[in-house]
C-alpha positions as CSV (number, residue, x, y, z in Angstrom):
1,M,8.4,2.8,-0.7
2,I,7.6,-0.9,-0.9
3,P,3.9,-1.4,-1.3
4,D,2.1,-4.1,0.6
5,A,1.3,-6.7,-2.0
6,S,-2.1,-7.7,-0.7
7,G,-4.1,-4.6,-1.4
8,A,-7.2,-6.5,-0.3
9,S,-6.9,-5.4,3.3
10,D,-8.0,-1.9,2.2
11,A,-11.7,-2.6,2.5
12,P,-13.7,0.3,3.9
13,A,-14.5,-0.2,7.6
14,A,-17.9,-1.7,8.2
15,A,-18.6,0.5,11.3
16,G,-21.9,2.3,11.2
17,K,-23.5,-0.2,8.8
18,T,-24.7,-2.8,11.3
19,G,-26.9,-0.6,13.5
20,G,-25.5,-2.0,16.7
21,P,-23.4,-0.2,19.4
22,H,-19.9,0.8,18.3
23,T,-16.9,0.7,20.5
24,A,-13.4,1.9,19.4
25,S,-12.4,-1.7,18.8
26,S,-15.5,-2.4,16.6
27,R,-14.8,0.6,14.4
28,R,-11.3,-0.5,13.7
29,K,-10.8,-1.7,10.1
30,P,-10.4,-5.4,9.9
31,R,-6.7,-6.3,9.2
32,E,-5.4,-9.0,7.0
33,P,-4.3,-11.7,9.5
34,L,-0.8,-12.0,8.1
35,A,-0.2,-8.3,7.4
36,P,2.2,-6.4,9.6
37,D,0.5,-4.4,12.4
38,P,2.1,-1.0,12.8
39,A,0.3,-0.6,16.1
40,V,2.2,-3.4,17.8
41,A,3.1,-2.6,21.4
42,D,6.8,-2.4,22.3
43,G,7.5,0.1,19.4
44,G,6.8,-2.1,16.4
45,F,8.3,-5.0,14.6
46,D,11.8,-6.2,15.7
47,P,13.4,-7.8,12.6
48,H,15.8,-9.9,14.8
49,V,14.6,-10.6,18.3
50,P,17.5,-11.4,20.6
51,N,17.9,-15.0,21.8
52,V,15.7,-16.4,19.0
53,D,17.2,-19.1,16.7
54,Y,15.9,-18.2,13.2
55,G,17.4,-21.2,11.6
56,V,17.3,-21.3,7.8
57,L,15.3,-18.0,7.8
58,D,18.5,-16.0,8.4
59,S,20.0,-17.4,5.1
60,L,17.0,-16.6,2.9
61,I,16.9,-13.6,0.6
62,G,13.1,-13.4,0.7
63,Y,13.0,-13.4,4.5
64,A,15.6,-10.6,4.7
65,I,13.5,-8.6,2.2
66,R,10.3,-9.3,4.1
67,R,11.8,-8.1,7.4
68,A,13.0,-4.9,5.8
69,Q,9.6,-4.5,4.1
70,I,7.7,-4.7,7.4
71,R,9.9,-2.0,9.0
72,I,9.5,0.2,5.9
73,Y,5.7,-0.4,5.9
74,E,5.5,0.6,9.6
75,D,7.3,3.9,8.9
76,F,5.2,4.5,5.8
77,V,1.9,4.0,7.7
78,L,3.1,6.4,10.4
79,S,4.2,9.0,7.9
80,L,0.8,9.0,6.1
81,S,-1.5,8.3,9.0
82,Q,-3.1,11.8,8.8
83,W,-4.5,10.9,5.4
84,Q,-5.2,7.2,6.2
85,I,-3.1,6.3,3.1
86,T,-1.6,2.8,3.1
87,P,1.0,1.6,0.5
88,P,-1.7,0.0,-1.7
89,R,-3.9,3.2,-1.6
90,F,-0.9,5.4,-2.4
91,S,0.2,3.1,-5.3
92,A,-3.4,3.1,-6.7
93,L,-3.7,6.9,-6.4
94,V,-0.4,7.4,-8.3
95,I,-1.3,4.9,-11.1
96,I,-4.8,6.4,-11.5
97,S,-3.4,10.0,-11.6
98,R,-0.9,9.1,-14.3
99,N,-3.0,6.9,-16.5
100,P,-6.2,8.5,-17.9
101,H,-9.2,6.3,-18.7
102,L,-7.7,3.5,-16.5
103,K,-10.2,0.7,-15.8
104,L,-10.5,-1.3,-12.6
105,T,-9.3,-4.5,-14.2
106,E,-6.2,-2.7,-15.5
107,L,-5.5,-1.3,-12.1
108,A,-5.7,-4.8,-10.6
109,R,-3.2,-6.1,-13.2
110,I,-0.8,-3.2,-12.7
111,L,-0.8,-3.6,-8.9
112,G,-0.6,-7.4,-9.1
113,I,-3.7,-8.0,-7.1
114,A,-7.0,-9.9,-7.7
115,R,-9.9,-8.0,-9.3
116,S,-11.8,-8.4,-6.0
117,G,-8.9,-6.8,-4.1
118,A,-8.9,-3.9,-6.6
119,V,-12.7,-3.5,-6.1
120,L,-12.2,-3.2,-2.3
121,L,-9.3,-0.8,-2.8
122,V,-11.2,1.5,-5.2
123,D,-14.3,1.3,-2.9
124,A,-12.2,2.5,0.0
125,L,-10.7,5.4,-2.1
126,E,-14.2,6.3,-3.3
127,E,-15.6,6.3,0.2
128,M,-12.7,8.7,1.2
129,N,-13.7,10.9,-1.8
130,L,-10.3,10.5,-3.4
131,V,-11.3,8.5,-6.5
132,A,-14.5,8.5,-8.7
133,R,-15.8,6.1,-11.3
134,R,-16.8,7.7,-14.6
135,P,-18.4,6.0,-17.6
136,A,-15.7,4.7,-19.9
137,A,-15.6,6.1,-23.4
138,G,-16.7,3.5,-26.0
139,D,-17.8,0.9,-23.4
140,R,-21.1,1.4,-21.6
141,R,-20.4,-1.5,-19.3
142,A,-17.1,-0.2,-18.0
143,Y,-15.9,2.7,-15.8
144,S,-12.8,4.7,-15.9
145,L,-11.1,5.7,-12.6
146,V,-10.3,9.4,-12.0
147,L,-9.0,11.3,-9.0
148,T,-11.4,13.8,-7.5
149,P,-10.2,17.3,-6.7
150,S,-9.8,16.2,-3.1
151,G,-7.9,13.2,-4.4
152,R,-5.4,15.3,-6.3
153,K,-4.8,17.6,-3.3
154,T,-4.4,14.6,-1.0
155,L,-2.0,12.9,-3.5
156,D,0.1,16.0,-3.8
157,A,0.5,16.2,0.0
158,A,0.9,12.5,0.5
159,T,3.6,12.3,-2.2
160,R,5.7,14.9,-0.4
161,A,5.3,12.8,2.8
162,V,6.3,9.6,0.9
163,V,9.4,11.3,-0.6
164,E,10.4,12.3,3.0
165,H,9.6,8.8,4.3
166,D,11.7,7.2,1.5
167,A,14.6,9.5,2.2
168,H,14.3,8.6,5.9
169,V,14.3,4.8,5.4
170,G,17.1,5.1,2.8
171,S,19.3,7.3,4.9
172,A,21.1,4.2,6.3
173,L,22.5,3.7,2.7
174,S,24.7,5.9,0.6
175,D,23.4,7.1,-2.8
176,S,25.5,4.4,-4.4
177,D,24.2,1.7,-2.1
178,Q,20.6,2.8,-2.8
179,A,21.2,2.6,-6.6
180,T,22.8,-0.9,-6.1
181,L,19.9,-2.1,-4.0
182,K,17.3,-0.9,-6.5
183,S,19.3,-2.6,-9.3
184,L,19.6,-5.9,-7.4
185,L,15.9,-5.9,-6.5
186,S,14.9,-5.2,-10.2
187,R,17.0,-8.3,-11.1
188,L,15.1,-10.4,-8.6
189,A,11.7,-9.2,-10.0
190,P,12.3,-8.5,-13.8
191,P,9.4,-7.6,-16.1
192,R,7.7,-10.7,-17.5
193,A,8.7,-11.6,-21.0
194,G,6.2,-11.1,-23.9
């Protein structure tokens, strides 16, 4: 799985809070303008539209990675649609589940998003009854993030779906190719020194 980097597009939907009439389109969660839309007509994103000259884009590593990421994102969203779990939400649930006493600012740093994006992400997970804020030990001003019982159950089911999704998207590559790809990508994004 390749998480969507923004995370900030996971704000809870504002439907029901304005008091006005609600249509299906007004209840739809606002989407980050540059984020891929898995609901695109014509069956989704085509990474290479026929008869289009992509110029220098076809020679760029970053563009090739982005095209693959969009296709993987679409499959991920479809695979987890029953839980409304997006890549940022799944990543946050995994990190929270594996790191007791995690604070929101730490989650933001780990996911590589702004604190404001982490607030929106945790607000959405809290609204879905998957995550709760608890007073942090030793710091009355801070909160620790924990999974709710529903969050644990949802994460278990979603993890099984993600593993199946990952096997599906990786099925075009041999085990050796997958290991090579992961190794090469880790070399493009190594941990920061010090």
